[in-house]
N, CA, C and O atoms as CSV, one atom per row, in Angstrom:
chain,resi,resn,atom,element,x,y,z
A,1,UNK,N,N,14.519,11.934,-13.333
A,1,UNK,CA,C,14.753,10.613,-13.892
A,1,UNK,C,C,13.503,9.773,-13.655
A,1,UNK,O,O,12.686,10.077,-12.786
A,2,UNK,N,N,13.377,8.738,-14.426
A,2,UNK,CA,C,12.210,7.854,-14.346
A,2,UNK,C,C,12.522,6.680,-13.420
A,2,UNK,O,O,13.609,6.107,-13.482
A,3,UNK,N,N,11.557,6.323,-12.554
A,3,UNK,CA,C,11.649,5.124,-11.717
A,3,UNK,C,C,10.516,4.192,-12.100
A,3,UNK,O,O,9.345,4.569,-12.072
A,4,UNK,N,N,10.880,2.966,-12.459
A,4,UNK,CA,C,9.910,1.910,-12.744
A,4,UNK,C,C,10.180,0.751,-11.802
A,4,UNK,O,O,11.295,0.231,-11.760
A,5,UNK,N,N,9.175,0.343,-11.048
A,5,UNK,CA,C,9.273,-0.857,-10.217
A,5,UNK,C,C,8.226,-1.823,-10.753
A,5,UNK,O,O,7.025,-1.553,-10.722
A,6,UNK,N,N,8.713,-2.953,-11.243
A,6,UNK,CA,C,7.857,-3.927,-11.915
A,6,UNK,C,C,7.890,-5.267,-11.202
A,6,UNK,O,O,8.931,-5.693,-10.702
A,7,UNK,N,N,6.735,-5.927,-11.159
A,7,UNK,CA,C,6.617,-7.282,-10.630
A,7,UNK,C,C,5.898,-8.120,-11.690
A,7,UNK,O,O,5.401,-7.569,-12.672
A,8,UNK,N,N,5.837,-9.433,-11.507
A,8,UNK,CA,C,5.077,-10.245,-12.461
A,8,UNK,C,C,3.604,-9.824,-12.552
A,8,UNK,O,O,2.953,-10.059,-13.570
A,9,UNK,N,N,3.084,-9.204,-11.489
A,9,UNK,CA,C,1.686,-8.766,-11.489
A,9,UNK,C,C,1.484,-7.447,-12.217
A,9,UNK,O,O,0.358,-7.113,-12.584
A,10,UNK,N,N,2.559,-6.690,-12.431
A,10,UNK,CA,C,2.406,-5.422,-13.140
A,10,UNK,C,C,3.301,-4.323,-12.600
A,10,UNK,O,O,4.287,-4.579,-11.909
A,11,UNK,N,N,2.935,-3.095,-12.931
A,11,UNK,CA,C,3.701,-1.908,-12.555
A,11,UNK,C,C,3.298,-1.469,-11.148
A,11,UNK,O,O,2.120,-1.228,-10.881
A,12,UNK,N,N,4.277,-1.367,-10.251
A,12,UNK,CA,C,4.035,-0.886,-8.888
A,12,UNK,C,C,4.296,0.614,-8.820
A,12,UNK,O,O,3.541,1.352,-8.187
A,13,UNK,N,N,5.359,1.060,-9.469
A,13,UNK,CA,C,5.714,2.484,-9.494
A,13,UNK,C,C,6.140,2.852,-10.911
A,13,UNK,O,O,6.905,2.131,-11.551
A,14,UNK,N,N,5.639,3.973,-11.382
A,14,UNK,CA,C,6.051,4.579,-12.650
A,14,UNK,C,C,6.008,6.081,-12.415
A,14,UNK,O,O,4.984,6.724,-12.644
A,15,UNK,N,N,7.130,6.639,-11.956
A,15,UNK,CA,C,7.166,8.037,-11.505
A,15,UNK,C,C,8.422,8.741,-11.984
A,15,UNK,O,O,9.452,8.109,-12.223
A,16,UNK,N,N,8.326,10.047,-12.120
A,16,UNK,CA,C,9.504,10.897,-12.281
A,16,UNK,C,C,9.992,11.207,-10.874
A,16,UNK,O,O,9.216,11.669,-10.037
A,17,UNK,N,N,11.275,10.957,-10.604
A,17,UNK,CA,C,11.821,11.115,-9.253
A,17,UNK,C,C,13.134,11.889,-9.300
A,17,UNK,O,O,13.757,12.041,-10.350
A,18,UNK,N,N,13.535,12.377,-8.114
A,18,UNK,CA,C,14.808,13.092,-8.001
A,18,UNK,C,C,15.836,12.302,-7.210
A,18,UNK,O,O,17.018,12.645,-7.205
A,19,UNK,N,N,15.384,11.231,-6.533
A,19,UNK,CA,C,16.310,10.423,-5.740
A,19,UNK,C,C,15.700,9.058,-5.479
A,19,UNK,O,O,14.494,8.937,-5.260
A,20,UNK,N,N,16.549,8.020,-5.505
A,20,UNK,CA,C,16.140,6.654,-5.174
A,20,UNK,C,C,17.175,6.079,-4.218
A,20,UNK,O,O,18.379,6.219,-4.434
A,21,UNK,N,N,16.697,5.434,-3.162
A,21,UNK,CA,C,17.569,4.753,-2.203
A,21,UNK,C,C,17.126,3.299,-2.116
A,21,UNK,O,O,15.939,3.006,-1.976
A,22,UNK,N,N,18.103,2.385,-2.201
A,22,UNK,CA,C,17.799,0.956,-2.129
A,22,UNK,C,C,18.970,0.231,-1.485
A,22,UNK,O,O,20.075,0.767,-1.402
A,23,UNK,N,N,18.720,-0.995,-1.029
A,23,UNK,CA,C,19.767,-1.796,-0.404
A,23,UNK,C,C,20.189,-2.905,-1.367
A,23,UNK,O,O,19.472,-3.886,-1.563
A,24,UNK,N,N,21.361,-2.726,-1.959
A,24,UNK,CA,C,21.921,-3.741,-2.839
A,24,UNK,C,C,22.577,-4.836,-2.017
A,24,UNK,O,O,22.792,-4.677,-0.815
A,25,UNK,N,N,22.891,-5.931,-2.657
A,25,UNK,CA,C,23.559,-7.038,-1.965
A,25,UNK,C,C,24.910,-6.616,-1.405
A,25,UNK,O,O,25.394,-7.206,-0.439
A,26,UNK,N,N,25.520,-5.599,-2.005
A,26,UNK,CA,C,26.837,-5.156,-1.556
A,26,UNK,C,C,26.788,-3.857,-0.767
A,26,UNK,O,O,27.835,-3.290,-0.456
A,27,UNK,N,N,25.600,-3.374,-0.436
A,27,UNK,CA,C,25.498,-2.168,0.376
A,27,UNK,C,C,24.410,-1.231,-0.112
A,27,UNK,O,O,23.677,-1.528,-1.055
A,28,UNK,N,N,24.328,-0.094,0.555
A,28,UNK,CA,C,23.298,0.900,0.293
A,28,UNK,C,C,23.587,1.669,-0.994
A,28,UNK,O,O,24.735,1.992,-1.300
A,29,UNK,N,N,22.525,1.951,-1.736
A,29,UNK,CA,C,22.640,2.695,-2.985
A,29,UNK,C,C,21.853,3.993,-2.889
A,29,UNK,O,O,20.720,4.000,-2.409
A,30,UNK,N,N,22.440,5.074,-3.336
A,30,UNK,CA,C,21.747,6.345,-3.476
A,30,UNK,C,C,21.888,6.775,-4.923
A,30,UNK,O,O,23.002,6.944,-5.418
A,31,UNK,N,N,20.772,6.952,-5.601
A,31,UNK,CA,C,20.800,7.214,-7.042
A,31,UNK,C,C,20.122,8.550,-7.324
A,31,UNK,O,O,18.972,8.776,-6.946
A,32,UNK,N,N,20.855,9.420,-7.992
A,32,UNK,CA,C,20.341,10.730,-8.391
A,32,UNK,C,C,20.333,10.802,-9.917
A,32,UNK,O,O,20.925,9.952,-10.582
A,33,UNK,N,N,19.660,11.819,-10.477
A,33,UNK,CA,C,19.643,11.946,-11.936
A,33,UNK,C,C,21.052,11.929,-12.532
A,33,UNK,O,O,22.008,12.419,-11.931
A,34,UNK,N,N,21.148,11.355,-13.721
A,34,UNK,CA,C,22.388,11.211,-14.488
A,34,UNK,C,C,23.400,10.292,-13.813
A,34,UNK,O,O,24.603,10.429,-14.034
A,35,UNK,N,N,22.927,9.362,-12.997
A,35,UNK,CA,C,23.800,8.374,-12.348
A,35,UNK,C,C,24.458,7.505,-13.420
A,35,UNK,O,O,23.879,7.264,-14.479
A,36,UNK,N,N,25.644,7.051,-13.138
A,36,UNK,CA,C,26.350,6.153,-14.056
A,36,UNK,C,C,25.563,4.852,-14.225
A,36,UNK,O,O,24.849,4.442,-13.309
A,37,UNK,N,N,25.684,4.202,-15.377
A,37,UNK,CA,C,25.002,2.919,-15.579
A,37,UNK,C,C,25.399,1.910,-14.496
A,37,UNK,O,O,26.545,1.868,-14.050
A,38,UNK,N,N,24.424,1.107,-14.090
A,38,UNK,CA,C,24.628,0.175,-12.980
A,38,UNK,C,C,23.613,-0.952,-13.081
A,38,UNK,O,O,22.461,-0.726,-13.450
A,39,UNK,N,N,24.039,-2.155,-12.755
A,39,UNK,CA,C,23.135,-3.290,-12.573
A,39,UNK,C,C,23.564,-3.984,-11.292
A,39,UNK,O,O,24.744,-4.282,-11.109
A,40,UNK,N,N,22.608,-4.243,-10.402
A,40,UNK,CA,C,22.920,-4.911,-9.142
A,40,UNK,C,C,21.708,-5.693,-8.659
A,40,UNK,O,O,20.576,-5.432,-9.068
A,41,UNK,N,N,21.964,-6.646,-7.789
A,41,UNK,CA,C,20.868,-7.362,-7.144
A,41,UNK,C,C,20.490,-6.611,-5.873
A,41,UNK,O,O,21.315,-5.930,-5.263
A,42,UNK,N,N,19.228,-6.749,-5.491
A,42,UNK,CA,C,18.713,-6.075,-4.305
A,42,UNK,C,C,18.400,-7.072,-3.205
A,42,UNK,O,O,17.990,-8.202,-3.468
A,43,UNK,N,N,18.600,-6.637,-1.974
A,43,UNK,CA,C,18.182,-7.421,-0.817
A,43,UNK,C,C,16.684,-7.235,-0.607
A,43,UNK,O,O,16.081,-6.308,-1.148
A,44,UNK,N,N,16.097,-8.117,0.175
A,44,UNK,CA,C,14.718,-7.932,0.608
A,44,UNK,C,C,14.755,-6.772,1.595
A,44,UNK,O,O,15.275,-6.912,2.702
A,45,UNK,N,N,14.207,-5.633,1.200
A,45,UNK,CA,C,14.282,-4.425,2.020
A,45,UNK,C,C,13.335,-3.388,1.420
A,45,UNK,O,O,12.416,-3.728,0.676
A,46,UNK,N,N,13.567,-2.136,1.749
A,46,UNK,CA,C,12.730,-1.069,1.222
A,46,UNK,C,C,13.462,-0.304,0.128
A,46,UNK,O,O,14.691,-0.256,0.084
A,47,UNK,N,N,12.678,0.280,-0.737
A,47,UNK,CA,C,13.167,1.234,-1.726
A,47,UNK,C,C,12.462,2.542,-1.396
A,47,UNK,O,O,11.234,2.603,-1.337
A,48,UNK,N,N,13.249,3.577,-1.184
A,48,UNK,CA,C,12.680,4.894,-0.910
A,48,UNK,C,C,12.940,5.777,-2.118
A,48,UNK,O,O,13.969,5.648,-2.781
A,49,UNK,N,N,11.998,6.681,-2.402
A,49,UNK,CA,C,12.228,7.608,-3.501
A,49,UNK,C,C,11.538,8.933,-3.227
A,49,UNK,O,O,10.562,9.018,-2.482
A,50,UNK,N,N,12.087,9.967,-3.864
A,50,UNK,CA,C,11.550,11.320,-3.746
A,50,UNK,C,C,11.024,11.717,-5.120
A,50,UNK,O,O,11.759,11.718,-6.107
A,51,UNK,N,N,9.738,12.053,-5.163
A,51,UNK,CA,C,9.125,12.478,-6.419
A,51,UNK,C,C,9.560,13.903,-6.754
A,51,UNK,O,O,10.130,14.602,-5.916
A,52,UNK,N,N,9.290,14.316,-7.966
A,52,UNK,CA,C,9.658,15.666,-8.388
A,52,UNK,C,C,8.975,16.742,-7.558
A,52,UNK,O,O,9.511,17.842,-7.421
A,53,UNK,N,N,7.790,16.446,-6.995
A,53,UNK,CA,C,7.095,17.423,-6.148
A,53,UNK,C,C,7.565,17.356,-4.694
A,53,UNK,O,O,6.951,17.965,-3.818
A,54,UNK,N,N,8.641,16.627,-4.433
A,54,UNK,CA,C,9.283,16.451,-3.115
A,54,UNK,C,C,8.562,15.473,-2.195
A,54,UNK,O,O,9.023,15.251,-1.076
A,55,UNK,N,N,7.446,14.878,-2.625
A,55,UNK,CA,C,6.803,13.838,-1.817
A,55,UNK,C,C,7.720,12.626,-1.755
A,55,UNK,O,O,8.369,12.264,-2.737
A,56,UNK,N,N,7.760,12.006,-0.576
A,56,UNK,CA,C,8.568,10.797,-0.391
A,56,UNK,C,C,7.643,9.588,-0.350
A,56,UNK,O,O,6.556,9.635,0.225
A,57,UNK,N,N,8.095,8.516,-0.966
A,57,UNK,CA,C,7.337,7.263,-0.956
A,57,UNK,C,C,8.278,6.135,-0.578
A,57,UNK,O,O,9.494,6.223,-0.753
A,58,UNK,N,N,7.684,5.074,-0.056
A,58,UNK,CA,C,8.448,3.901,0.364
A,58,UNK,C,C,7.768,2.662,-0.209
A,58,UNK,O,O,6.543,2.544,-0.198
A,59,UNK,N,N,8.589,1.745,-0.709
A,59,UNK,CA,C,8.105,0.481,-1.258
A,59,UNK,C,C,8.832,-0.652,-0.551
A,59,UNK,O,O,10.052,-0.604,-0.393
A,60,UNK,N,N,8.098,-1.667,-0.126
A,60,UNK,CA,C,8.722,-2.900,0.369
A,60,UNK,C,C,8.958,-3.773,-0.858
A,60,UNK,O,O,8.021,-4.101,-1.587
A,61,UNK,N,N,10.218,-4.148,-1.079
A,61,UNK,CA,C,10.563,-4.952,-2.259
A,61,UNK,C,C,11.173,-6.272,-1.820
A,61,UNK,O,O,12.044,-6.310,-0.951
A,62,UNK,N,N,10.710,-7.339,-2.424
A,62,UNK,CA,C,11.189,-8.671,-2.076
A,62,UNK,C,C,12.350,-9.017,-3.008
A,62,UNK,O,O,12.248,-9.882,-3.878
A,63,UNK,N,N,13.457,-8.303,-2.786
A,63,UNK,CA,C,14.645,-8.528,-3.595
A,63,UNK,C,C,14.429,-8.107,-5.027
A,63,UNK,O,O,13.478,-7.392,-5.343
A,64,UNK,N,N,15.319,-8.556,-5.893
A,64,UNK,CA,C,15.177,-8.265,-7.303
A,64,UNK,C,C,16.458,-7.762,-7.920
A,64,UNK,O,O,17.550,-7.927,-7.377
A,65,UNK,N,N,16.291,-7.144,-9.070
A,65,UNK,CA,C,17.411,-6.592,-9.825
A,65,UNK,C,C,17.121,-5.121,-10.089
A,65,UNK,O,O,16.005,-4.752,-10.454
A,66,UNK,N,N,18.138,-4.289,-9.902
A,66,UNK,CA,C,18.024,-2.860,-10.163
A,66,UNK,C,C,18.984,-2.504,-11.291
A,66,UNK,O,O,20.150,-2.898,-11.281
A,67,UNK,N,N,18.474,-1.756,-12.258
A,67,UNK,CA,C,19.304,-1.280,-13.362
A,67,UNK,C,C,19.162,0.231,-13.466
A,67,UNK,O,O,18.055,0.766,-13.399
A,68,UNK,N,N,20.289,0.914,-13.631
A,68,UNK,CA,C,20.299,2.347,-13.916
A,68,UNK,C,C,20.899,2.509,-15.305
A,68,UNK,O,O,22.017,2.067,-15.569
A,69,UNK,N,N,20.137,3.150,-16.190
A,69,UNK,CA,C,20.618,3.352,-17.558
A,69,UNK,C,C,19.828,4.489,-18.195
A,69,UNK,O,O,18.601,4.529,-18.102
A,70,UNK,N,N,20.527,5.400,-18.834
A,70,UNK,CA,C,19.886,6.501,-19.566
A,70,UNK,C,C,18.897,7.278,-18.698
A,70,UNK,O,O,17.775,7.557,-19.120
A,71,UNK,N,N,19.318,7.620,-17.494
A,71,UNK,CA,C,18.513,8.422,-16.566
A,71,UNK,C,C,17.190,7.734,-16.200
A,71,UNK,O,O,16.172,8.391,-15.983
A,72,UNK,N,N,17.228,6.406,-16.136
A,72,UNK,CA,C,16.055,5.606,-15.784
A,72,UNK,C,C,16.491,4.509,-14.821
A,72,UNK,O,O,17.479,3.814,-15.059
A,73,UNK,N,N,15.738,4.362,-13.725
A,73,UNK,CA,C,15.987,3.302,-12.747
A,73,UNK,C,C,14.861,2.285,-12.902
A,73,UNK,O,O,13.684,2.615,-12.755
A,74,UNK,N,N,15.237,1.055,-13.200
A,74,UNK,CA,C,14.254,-0.015,-13.354
A,74,UNK,C,C,14.536,-1.087,-12.313
A,74,UNK,O,O,15.663,-1.565,-12.185
A,75,UNK,N,N,13.497,-1.459,-11.569
A,75,UNK,CA,C,13.598,-2.531,-10.585
A,75,UNK,C,C,12.659,-3.646,-11.025
A,75,UNK,O,O,11.472,-3.420,-11.258
A,76,UNK,N,N,13.206,-4.844,-11.136
A,76,UNK,CA,C,12.411,-6.043,-11.397
A,76,UNK,C,C,12.422,-6.855,-10.115
A,76,UNK,O,O,13.482,-7.277,-9.652
A,77,UNK,N,N,11.251,-7.075,-9.540
A,77,UNK,CA,C,11.145,-7.760,-8.255
A,77,UNK,C,C,10.035,-8.800,-8.313
A,77,UNK,O,O,9.038,-8.619,-9.011
A,78,UNK,N,N,10.217,-9.891,-7.574
A,78,UNK,CA,C,9.161,-10.903,-7.499
A,78,UNK,C,C,7.895,-10.332,-6.876
A,78,UNK,O,O,6.784,-10.699,-7.256
A,79,UNK,N,N,8.074,-9.425,-5.911
A,79,UNK,CA,C,6.936,-8.791,-5.249
A,79,UNK,C,C,7.382,-7.453,-4.689
A,79,UNK,O,O,8.507,-7.311,-4.209
A,80,UNK,N,N,6.494,-6.477,-4.753
A,80,UNK,CA,C,6.766,-5.150,-4.200
A,80,UNK,C,C,5.423,-4.477,-3.948
A,80,UNK,O,O,4.464,-4.666,-4.697
A,81,UNK,N,N,5.374,-3.685,-2.874
A,81,UNK,CA,C,4.144,-2.942,-2.614
A,81,UNK,C,C,4.453,-1.631,-1.920
A,81,UNK,O,O,5.353,-1.539,-1.085
A,82,UNK,N,N,3.683,-0.620,-2.285
A,82,UNK,CA,C,3.817,0.685,-1.649
A,82,UNK,C,C,3.460,0.575,-0.175
A,82,UNK,O,O,2.541,-0.155,0.198
A,83,UNK,N,N,4.189,1.300,0.656
A,83,UNK,CA,C,3.943,1.260,2.101
A,83,UNK,C,C,2.502,1.626,2.433
A,83,UNK,O,O,1.914,1.057,3.353
A,84,UNK,N,N,1.929,2.570,1.692
A,84,UNK,CA,C,0.552,2.988,1.980
A,84,UNK,C,C,-0.452,1.866,1.745
A,84,UNK,O,O,-1.573,1.926,2.250
A,85,UNK,N,N,-0.065,0.846,0.985
A,85,UNK,CA,C,-0.968,-0.265,0.678
A,85,UNK,C,C,-0.772,-1.480,1.581
A,85,UNK,O,O,-1.505,-2.462,1.465
A,86,UNK,N,N,0.213,-1.420,2.481
A,86,UNK,CA,C,0.528,-2.572,3.331
A,86,UNK,C,C,-0.413,-2.623,4.523
A,86,UNK,O,O,-0.650,-1.612,5.184
A,87,UNK,N,N,-0.942,-3.800,4.791
A,87,UNK,CA,C,-1.770,-4.047,5.971
A,87,UNK,C,C,-0.824,-4.349,7.134
A,87,UNK,O,O,-0.232,-5.426,7.202
A,88,UNK,N,N,-0.692,-3.388,8.043
A,88,UNK,CA,C,0.269,-3.518,9.138
A,88,UNK,C,C,-0.028,-4.722,10.027
A,88,UNK,O,O,0.897,-5.428,10.431
A,89,UNK,N,N,-1.282,-4.967,10.334
A,89,UNK,CA,C,-1.645,-6.105,11.180
A,89,UNK,C,C,-1.237,-7.422,10.519
A,89,UNK,O,O,-0.684,-8.301,11.181
A,90,UNK,N,N,-1.506,-7.563,9.224
A,90,UNK,CA,C,-1.102,-8.783,8.512
A,90,UNK,C,C,0.408,-8.954,8.515
A,90,UNK,O,O,0.905,-10.070,8.669
A,91,UNK,N,N,1.143,-7.860,8.348
A,91,UNK,CA,C,2.610,-7.937,8.340
A,91,UNK,C,C,3.133,-8.357,9.711
A,91,UNK,O,O,4.069,-9.152,9.799
A,92,UNK,N,N,2.535,-7.830,10.781
A,92,UNK,CA,C,2.958,-8.215,12.138
A,92,UNK,C,C,2.645,-9.682,12.407
A,92,UNK,O,O,3.445,-10.390,13.018
A,93,UNK,N,N,1.483,-10.136,11.949
A,93,UNK,CA,C,1.120,-11.545,12.132
A,93,UNK,C,C,2.069,-12.453,11.347
A,93,UNK,O,O,2.449,-13.519,11.832
A,94,UNK,N,N,2.449,-12.042,10.151
A,94,UNK,CA,C,3.391,-12.827,9.346
A,94,UNK,C,C,4.748,-12.899,10.038
A,94,UNK,O,O,5.405,-13.940,10.020
A,95,UNK,N,N,5.166,-11.793,10.647
A,95,UNK,CA,C,6.432,-11.792,11.387
A,95,UNK,C,C,6.369,-12.783,12.549
A,95,UNK,O,O,7.303,-13.558,12.755
A,96,UNK,N,N,5.277,-12.760,13.306
A,96,UNK,CA,C,5.127,-13.683,14.449
A,96,UNK,C,C,5.158,-15.137,13.989
A,96,UNK,O,O,5.822,-15.974,14.601
A,97,UNK,N,N,4.434,-15.436,12.903
A,97,UNK,CA,C,4.411,-16.811,12.385
A,97,UNK,C,C,5.802,-17.262,11.964
A,97,UNK,O,O,6.216,-18.381,12.267
A,98,UNK,N,N,6.520,-16.395,11.268
A,98,UNK,CA,C,7.863,-16.761,10.796
A,98,UNK,C,C,8.806,-16.972,11.969
A,98,UNK,O,O,9.583,-17.927,11.972
A,99,UNK,N,N,8.750,-16.096,12.963
A,99,UNK,CA,C,9.617,-16.254,14.141
A,99,UNK,C,C,9.279,-17.547,14.889
A,99,UNK,O,O,10.176,-18.244,15.363
A,100,UNK,N,N,7.991,-17.864,14.992
A,100,UNK,CA,C,7.574,-19.091,15.676
A,100,UNK,C,C,8.095,-20.321,14.928
A,100,UNK,O,O,8.562,-21.276,15.549
A,101,UNK,N,N,8.015,-20.295,13.607
A,101,UNK,CA,C,8.516,-21.432,12.821
A,101,UNK,C,C,10.018,-21.597,12.993
A,101,UNK,O,O,10.524,-22.719,13.026
A,102,UNK,N,N,10.731,-20.483,13.102
A,102,UNK,CA,C,12.188,-20.564,13.256
A,102,UNK,C,C,12.601,-21.110,14.617
A,102,UNK,O,O,13.705,-21.636,14.760
A,103,UNK,N,N,11.728,-20.993,15.621
A,103,UNK,CA,C,12.066,-21.519,16.950
A,103,UNK,C,C,11.704,-22.993,17.089
A,103,UNK,O,O,12.135,-23.650,18.037
A,104,UNK,N,N,10.912,-23.521,16.147
A,104,UNK,CA,C,10.554,-24.943,16.195
A,104,UNK,C,C,11.786,-25.788,15.900
A,104,UNK,O,O,12.604,-25.429,15.053
A,105,UNK,N,N,11.913,-26.878,16.580
A,105,UNK,CA,C,13.082,-27.754,16.400
A,105,UNK,C,C,12.678,-29.072,15.744
A,105,UNK,O,O,13.117,-30.144,16.162
A,106,UNK,N,N,11.846,-28.984,14.722
A,106,UNK,CA,C,11.426,-30.197,14.024
A,106,UNK,C,C,11.975,-30.190,12.603
A,106,UNK,O,O,12.343,-29.145,12.067
A,107,UNK,N,N,12.021,-31.360,12.015
A,107,UNK,CA,C,12.505,-31.473,10.643
A,107,UNK,C,C,11.485,-30.948,9.641
A,107,UNK,O,O,11.815,-30.717,8.478
A,108,UNK,N,N,10.254,-30.761,10.090
A,108,UNK,CA,C,9.204,-30.275,9.201
A,108,UNK,C,C,9.391,-28.802,8.835
A,108,UNK,O,O,8.831,-28.332,7.845
A,109,UNK,N,N,10.172,-28.080,9.627
A,109,UNK,CA,C,10.359,-26.654,9.389
A,109,UNK,C,C,11.397,-26.444,8.286
A,109,UNK,O,O,12.534,-26.902,8.392
A,110,UNK,N,N,10.993,-25.757,7.246
A,110,UNK,CA,C,11.904,-25.362,6.175
A,110,UNK,C,C,12.511,-24.027,6.607
A,110,UNK,O,O,11.894,-22.973,6.454
A,111,UNK,N,N,13.725,-24.088,7.147
A,111,UNK,CA,C,14.360,-22.911,7.742
A,111,UNK,C,C,14.539,-21.794,6.715
A,111,UNK,O,O,14.252,-20.635,7.011
A,112,UNK,N,N,15.004,-22.123,5.529
A,112,UNK,CA,C,15.216,-21.079,4.512
A,112,UNK,C,C,13.905,-20.391,4.149
A,112,UNK,O,O,13.865,-19.176,3.954
A,113,UNK,N,N,12.852,-21.164,4.062
A,113,UNK,CA,C,11.546,-20.581,3.740
A,113,UNK,C,C,11.053,-19.695,4.878
A,113,UNK,O,O,10.504,-18.620,4.632
A,114,UNK,N,N,11.241,-20.132,6.118
A,114,UNK,CA,C,10.836,-19.330,7.274
A,114,UNK,C,C,11.664,-18.054,7.364
A,114,UNK,O,O,11.136,-16.991,7.692
A,115,UNK,N,N,12.966,-18.154,7.073
A,115,UNK,CA,C,13.821,-16.958,7.086
A,115,UNK,C,C,13.391,-15.974,6.000
A,115,UNK,O,O,13.392,-14.763,6.223
A,116,UNK,N,N,13.027,-16.487,4.836
A,116,UNK,CA,C,12.561,-15.620,3.748
A,116,UNK,C,C,11.245,-14.942,4.123
A,116,UNK,O,O,11.047,-13.762,3.835
A,117,UNK,N,N,10.348,-15.688,4.764
A,117,UNK,CA,C,9.074,-15.113,5.203
A,117,UNK,C,C,9.308,-14.019,6.241
A,117,UNK,O,O,8.645,-12.982,6.218
A,118,UNK,N,N,10.250,-14.255,7.146
A,118,UNK,CA,C,10.576,-13.248,8.157
A,118,UNK,C,C,11.154,-11.999,7.489
A,118,UNK,O,O,10.775,-10.882,7.841
A,119,UNK,N,N,12.055,-12.173,6.544
A,119,UNK,CA,C,12.649,-11.023,5.843
A,119,UNK,C,C,11.574,-10.212,5.120
A,119,UNK,O,O,11.614,-8.982,5.136
A,120,UNK,N,N,10.615,-10.892,4.485
A,120,UNK,CA,C,9.520,-10.190,3.800
A,120,UNK,C,C,8.687,-9.391,4.790
A,120,UNK,O,O,8.374,-8.226,4.548
A,121,UNK,N,N,8.328,-10.021,5.907
A,121,UNK,CA,C,7.511,-9.334,6.912
A,121,UNK,C,C,8.247,-8.126,7.479
A,121,UNK,O,O,7.656,-7.062,7.659
A,122,UNK,N,N,9.532,-8.292,7.760
A,122,UNK,CA,C,10.312,-7.180,8.315
A,122,UNK,C,C,10.453,-6.039,7.309
A,122,UNK,O,O,10.427,-4.872,7.700
A,123,UNK,N,N,10.602,-6.351,6.030
A,123,UNK,CA,C,10.680,-5.300,5.007
A,123,UNK,C,C,9.367,-4.532,4.938
A,123,UNK,O,O,9.368,-3.307,4.819
A,124,UNK,N,N,8.256,-5.241,5.013
A,124,UNK,CA,C,6.947,-4.585,4.972
A,124,UNK,C,C,6.756,-3.686,6.188
A,124,UNK,O,O,6.257,-2.568,6.063
A,125,UNK,N,N,7.153,-4.174,7.368
A,125,UNK,CA,C,7.029,-3.362,8.585
A,125,UNK,C,C,7.965,-2.158,8.550
A,125,UNK,O,O,7.604,-1.080,9.023
A,126,UNK,N,N,9.154,-2.328,7.999
A,126,UNK,CA,C,10.097,-1.212,7.874
A,126,UNK,C,C,9.531,-0.140,6.941
A,126,UNK,O,O,9.668,1.055,7.203
A,127,UNK,N,N,8.901,-0.571,5.861
A,127,UNK,CA,C,8.300,0.384,4.928
A,127,UNK,C,C,7.231,1.218,5.625
A,127,UNK,O,O,7.166,2.434,5.444
A,128,UNK,N,N,6.397,0.559,6.421
A,128,UNK,CA,C,5.358,1.277,7.164
A,128,UNK,C,C,5.988,2.250,8.152
A,128,UNK,O,O,5.562,3.400,8.253
A,129,UNK,N,N,7.001,1.790,8.880
A,129,UNK,CA,C,7.669,2.638,9.871
A,129,UNK,C,C,8.282,3.877,9.213
A,129,UNK,O,O,8.127,4.987,9.722
A,130,UNK,N,N,8.970,3.697,8.097
A,130,UNK,CA,C,9.582,4.833,7.403
A,130,UNK,C,C,8.527,5.804,6.893
A,130,UNK,O,O,8.696,7.020,6.996
A,131,UNK,N,N,7.453,5.278,6.350
A,131,UNK,CA,C,6.380,6.139,5.869
A,131,UNK,C,C,5.785,6.946,7.012
A,131,UNK,O,O,5.584,8.154,6.886
A,132,UNK,N,N,5.503,6.284,8.124
A,132,UNK,CA,C,4.916,6.976,9.272
A,132,UNK,C,C,5.864,8.026,9.837
A,132,UNK,O,O,5.436,9.118,10.211
A,133,UNK,N,N,7.141,7.700,9.898
A,133,UNK,CA,C,8.130,8.624,10.450
A,133,UNK,C,C,8.273,9.866,9.566
A,133,UNK,O,O,8.398,10.983,10.069
A,134,UNK,N,N,8.254,9.664,8.265
A,134,UNK,CA,C,8.491,10.782,7.347
A,134,UNK,C,C,7.256,11.632,7.122
A,134,UNK,O,O,7.353,12.854,7.015
A,135,UNK,N,N,6.106,11.003,7.050
A,135,UNK,CA,C,4.911,11.758,6.678
A,135,UNK,C,C,3.957,11.995,7.836
A,135,UNK,O,O,3.118,12.894,7.777
A,136,UNK,N,N,4.077,11.197,8.885
A,136,UNK,CA,C,3.143,11.321,9.997
A,136,UNK,C,C,1.775,10.767,9.660
A,136,UNK,O,O,0.850,10.847,10.467
A,137,UNK,N,N,1.643,10.201,8.460
A,137,UNK,CA,C,0.350,9.683,8.019
A,137,UNK,C,C,0.580,8.531,7.056
A,137,UNK,O,O,1.602,8.475,6.372
A,138,UNK,N,N,-0.384,7.606,7.006
A,138,UNK,CA,C,-0.281,6.488,6.064
A,138,UNK,C,C,-1.158,6.724,4.849
A,138,UNK,O,O,-1.298,5.831,4.014
A,139,UNK,N,N,-1.749,7.899,4.730
A,139,UNK,CA,C,-2.615,8.157,3.592
A,139,UNK,C,C,-1.806,8.678,2.423
A,139,UNK,O,O,-0.974,9.572,2.574
A,140,UNK,N,N,-2.059,8.114,1.264
A,140,UNK,CA,C,-1.358,8.528,0.051
A,140,UNK,C,C,-1.617,10.012,-0.195
A,140,UNK,O,O,-2.748,10.491,-0.124
A,141,UNK,N,N,-0.521,10.723,-0.488
A,141,UNK,CA,C,-0.648,12.143,-0.802
A,141,UNK,C,C,-0.765,13.032,0.415
A,141,UNK,O,O,-0.891,14.248,0.268
A,142,UNK,N,N,-0.728,12.467,1.620
A,142,UNK,CA,C,-0.875,13.294,2.829
A,142,UNK,C,C,0.440,13.922,3.211
A,142,UNK,O,O,0.512,14.651,4.201
């Protein structure tokens, strides 16, 4: 089946895959070829997929909409990036900044914005962790 992950900046993933895993607002999704039609919203989390050559990839996705139709999975997300492209140090720094903002007790702190920033940072770090655990390497194709 075809997997397309699209953002306003362009195509993040355009691959033939045998399995897709994502976190919908109502729970975990596992999608295999010939899955029934489906439309759902996604949480800020990771999308994992297995290519036809059995390579596994991980994408950090900042929410979005997932559609399954005609043996094609399409994800529309505000932002998404492959785990191999994530700067781990930047993601850790973003997590620290978001946590620090959430502990501030001033009216200047936009709590929802800080929570969203924390969720994005945690999704990026989770993507890196899953990639490292599965492949033992952060290099694409390794």
